[in-house]
N, C-alpha and C positions, 0 to 999 in steps of 0.2 A: 539477547532476546531469545527466549526459549519457547514460549507458548504462542505459536503462530495460529493455532486453532481458534483462538478467541477473536480473530479477525475474519473468520469464515462466516459467510451469511448462512444462518441456520434455517432460513425460510426455504421452502421448496420452491423452485423456479416455476411459476405458473405458466400456463400456455399463453401464447401471444394473443389469443382471442379474448382474454380477460384483462381489460385495461387497468382497472383499479388495483388488483393484486400485482400486476406487472409493474405498475408505478411504485408501489410499496417495496417490492423486491429491489428495484433499481435504487430507490432512496436508501434502503438499508445497506446495500452494497457500497454506495458512495460514502456513506457515513463510516462504515468499517474501514474502507480504504483511507479515508482522511485520518482516522484514529491511528491506523498502522503507520502512515506517513509521519505524523507528529511524534509517535513513540520511537520510531526508527531513527529519525533525525536527531532526537534528543539523546538517544543511546550512543550514537556514533559521534556526538559532539558538534553537530551542525545545526541545531535548532535556531540559533541566532545568526548564522552565517549569511552574508548577503547573497551568496550563490547557492543556498540550500535548495531552492526550488529547481534550479537547473540541474544540479547534481542528482537530486531525487529523480527528475525526469529521465536522466541518462541511465540511472540504475533500473528504473521501471522498464524502459525500453529494452535493456539488456536481459532482464530476468523474469518479467511477469508471465511469460508463457510457461515457465517452469514452476511458478508459484511464489508466494511471498518470501519464503526462505531464500530463494535465489535473488530476489530483489534486495533483501537485506544484506546478503553477502556481497553483492555488487556495490551497494552503498558503502559498506565498510571499506572495500578496496578503493573506491573513488575518494572517500574521506581521507585516506592515508596520503593521497596526492596533494590535497589542498590544506591539510592541517600541519 
């Protein structure tokens, strides 16, 4: 996985006082995160694994504060354990 930028929300984060734009921003962020999850799980060979959601959750908890690249690397390491 090389292009982590395609999963970055390109919308400017609106102020909290504007509900409709804030809702759209959150929707786009969730959509991009789901796309990243699907692509990452597929790339590491866990897309159809019965524990893929749990493994992804563990990788997310470990790496999300550092960005999607850290989540992906954590996912790769965890996949080695169960595959």
